C-alpha positions as CSV (number, residue, x, y, z in Angstrom):
1,M,0.0,0.0,0.0
2,N,1.5,3.3,-1.1
3,N,0.4,6.0,1.4
4,I,1.6,9.5,0.8
5,I,-0.2,11.9,3.1
6,K,-0.1,15.6,2.2
7,N,-2.0,18.7,3.2
8,F,-3.4,17.1,6.4
9,E,-5.7,19.7,8.0
10,T,-8.6,19.8,10.6
11,S,-11.7,21.9,10.4
12,E,-15.1,22.1,12.1
13,L,-17.8,19.7,11.0
14,N,-21.1,20.8,9.6
15,N,-23.8,18.8,7.9
16,T,-22.1,15.5,8.7
17,K,-23.0,12.1,7.2
18,F,-21.5,9.5,9.5
19,V,-20.7,11.2,12.8
20,H,-22.5,14.0,14.6
21,P,-20.7,16.0,17.3
22,V,-23.0,16.9,20.2
23,K,-22.8,18.5,23.6
24,I,-24.6,16.5,26.3
25,T,-25.8,18.2,29.5
26,Y,-27.3,16.3,32.4
27,K,-27.5,16.0,36.2
28,Q,-25.8,13.2,38.0
29,N,-26.4,13.0,41.8
30,G,-27.7,16.6,41.7
31,V,-24.6,17.9,40.0
32,K,-25.0,19.6,36.6
33,K,-22.5,18.2,34.1
34,S,-21.7,18.4,30.4
35,W,-19.9,16.1,28.0
36,E,-18.7,16.4,24.3
37,A,-19.6,13.3,22.3
38,V,-20.1,12.0,18.8
39,K,-23.3,10.3,17.8
40,S,-22.3,7.6,15.3
41,F,-23.4,4.3,13.7
42,D,-23.1,1.0,15.4
43,S,-20.9,-1.5,13.5
44,V,-20.1,-5.1,12.8
45,S,-16.7,-6.7,12.6
46,V,-15.5,-10.2,11.8
47,L,-12.5,-12.3,12.6
48,L,-11.6,-14.3,9.4
49,Y,-9.6,-17.5,9.7
50,N,-8.3,-19.0,6.5
51,V,-8.0,-22.8,7.0
52,N,-5.7,-23.3,4.0
53,K,-3.2,-20.8,5.3
54,N,-3.7,-21.3,9.0
55,A,-3.8,-17.6,9.2
56,F,-6.1,-14.7,10.1
57,L,-7.1,-12.4,7.3
58,L,-6.9,-8.8,8.5
59,V,-7.4,-5.5,6.7
60,K,-4.9,-2.6,6.7
61,Q,-5.9,1.0,6.0
62,F,-5.2,4.6,6.6
63,R,-7.3,6.0,9.5
64,P,-7.1,9.8,9.6
65,P,-8.1,10.0,13.4
66,V,-5.2,7.7,14.3
67,Y,-2.8,9.8,12.1
68,L,-4.2,13.0,13.8
69,N,-3.1,11.7,17.2
70,D,0.1,9.8,16.1
71,N,1.4,10.6,12.6
72,S,4.0,7.8,12.9
73,N,1.1,5.3,12.3
74,L,0.1,5.6,8.7
75,C,-2.1,2.5,8.7
76,T,-4.0,0.4,11.2
77,Y,-4.5,-3.3,11.3
78,E,-8.1,-4.2,11.8
79,L,-10.8,-6.8,11.5
80,C,-13.0,-6.7,8.4
81,A,-15.8,-4.3,9.5
82,G,-18.5,-1.9,8.5
83,I,-21.2,0.4,9.9
84,I,-24.8,-0.7,10.3
85,D,-26.5,1.6,7.9
86,K,-28.9,-0.8,6.2
87,D,-32.1,-2.5,7.3
88,I,-30.9,-6.0,6.8
89,S,-29.6,-8.7,9.2
90,L,-26.2,-8.1,10.8
91,E,-25.0,-11.4,9.3
92,M,-25.8,-10.1,5.9
93,I,-23.9,-6.9,6.5
94,V,-20.9,-9.0,7.7
95,K,-21.2,-11.1,4.5
96,E,-21.2,-7.9,2.3
97,E,-18.2,-6.4,4.2
98,I,-16.2,-9.6,3.7
99,D,-16.9,-9.5,0.0
100,E,-16.2,-5.7,-0.4
101,E,-13.1,-5.5,1.7
102,C,-11.5,-9.0,1.4
103,G,-13.0,-10.5,-1.8
104,Y,-14.4,-13.7,-0.3
105,D,-17.9,-15.0,-0.8
106,V,-18.8,-16.6,2.6
107,P,-22.0,-18.5,3.0
108,I,-24.1,-16.7,5.6
109,E,-24.4,-20.0,7.7
110,N,-20.6,-19.8,8.1
111,I,-20.9,-16.5,10.0
112,E,-20.9,-17.1,13.8
113,K,-21.7,-14.4,16.4
114,I,-19.1,-14.0,19.1
115,T,-20.4,-11.1,21.2
116,S,-21.2,-7.4,21.2
117,F,-19.4,-4.6,23.1
118,Y,-19.2,-0.8,23.2
119,T,-16.3,1.0,21.6
120,N,-14.8,4.4,22.3
121,V,-17.0,4.8,25.3
122,G,-15.6,8.3,26.1
123,V,-16.5,9.8,22.7
124,S,-19.1,7.8,20.8
125,G,-20.2,4.8,22.8
126,A,-21.2,2.9,19.6
127,K,-21.9,-0.8,19.8
128,Q,-19.9,-3.3,17.8
129,H,-21.2,-6.7,17.0
130,L,-18.3,-9.2,16.7
131,Y,-18.4,-12.2,14.4
132,Y,-16.2,-15.1,13.3
133,A,-16.0,-16.9,9.9
134,K,-13.9,-19.7,8.6
135,I,-12.8,-19.1,5.1
136,D,-10.9,-21.2,2.5
137,D,-9.2,-20.4,-0.8
138,S,-12.2,-21.7,-2.8
139,M,-14.3,-18.7,-1.5
140,K,-11.9,-16.1,-2.9
141,K,-13.8,-14.3,-5.8
142,H,-11.8,-11.1,-6.3
143,S,-9.0,-9.0,-4.7
144,G,-11.2,-7.0,-2.3
145,G,-9.9,-3.6,-1.3
146,G,-13.2,-1.9,-0.4
147,I,-15.6,0.1,-2.5
148,H,-15.3,3.6,-4.0
149,D,-11.9,4.9,-2.8
150,E,-11.5,3.0,0.5
151,E,-8.0,1.7,-0.4
152,I,-8.1,-1.4,1.9
153,E,-5.2,-3.8,1.9
154,T,-5.7,-7.4,3.0
155,V,-3.0,-9.0,5.2
156,Y,-2.6,-12.6,6.4
157,L,-1.2,-13.1,9.9
158,K,-0.2,-16.7,10.7
159,V,-2.0,-18.0,13.8
160,D,1.4,-18.8,15.4
161,D,2.4,-15.1,15.1
162,Y,-0.7,-13.7,16.8
163,E,0.9,-13.1,20.3
164,E,3.9,-11.2,18.9
165,F,1.6,-9.1,16.8
166,I,-0.7,-8.2,19.7
167,Y,2.3,-6.8,21.7
168,D,4.0,-5.1,18.8
169,E,3.3,-1.5,19.7
170,N,4.6,-0.3,16.4
171,K,1.5,-1.7,14.7
172,A,-1.6,0.3,15.3
173,K,-4.5,-2.1,16.0
174,T,-7.9,-2.1,17.7
175,P,-8.8,-3.8,21.0
176,G,-11.6,-5.8,19.2
177,L,-8.9,-7.3,17.0
178,M,-6.8,-8.4,20.0
179,F,-9.9,-9.7,21.9
180,S,-10.9,-11.8,18.9
181,F,-7.5,-13.4,18.8
182,M,-7.8,-14.4,22.5
183,W,-11.3,-15.7,21.8
184,F,-10.1,-17.8,18.9
185,M,-7.3,-19.3,21.0
186,E,-9.7,-20.2,23.8
187,K,-12.8,-21.3,21.9
188,K,-11.6,-22.5,18.5
189,L,-7.9,-23.6,18.7
190,S,-8.3,-25.4,22.0
191,K,-11.0,-27.7,20.6
């Protein structure tokens, strides 16, 4: 992935599409308080395990908010994921995201729910629904990479290398990704 970032600027948001900055005021135990937050979409994510490669399939992409806070990290390693912005089942959204980002056609019955949790609780408090799917090379239909101009790169991480990857602070990654590895080791690999 060739990432050359130029003219990186910040400005105020108006008429937003995906996130909506808000000021929240409330009383807690009789004390008036306020908080700045972002109203955003809930999301789905999926841990993909390729049985032919004995590897996890991750996505790697440029995330401007990460770059804003730490411009030494041009890209983040993540689970395949997407926002819930359609009135279809969560499993169907997961299936579509796997196709768009990774190029795999995964049967919906292969998509297994792990759990749900809240992300970025101090800012957005959005809920993420975490899934798991086993994939194999026969399901690969195209190169993936996302839609429009997403510029998503797919990366395989050998299962044996997961622990070194988790503790490598030079690789920007999400807590959901690290949690899903631990879940896999406990629930799938130990069986």
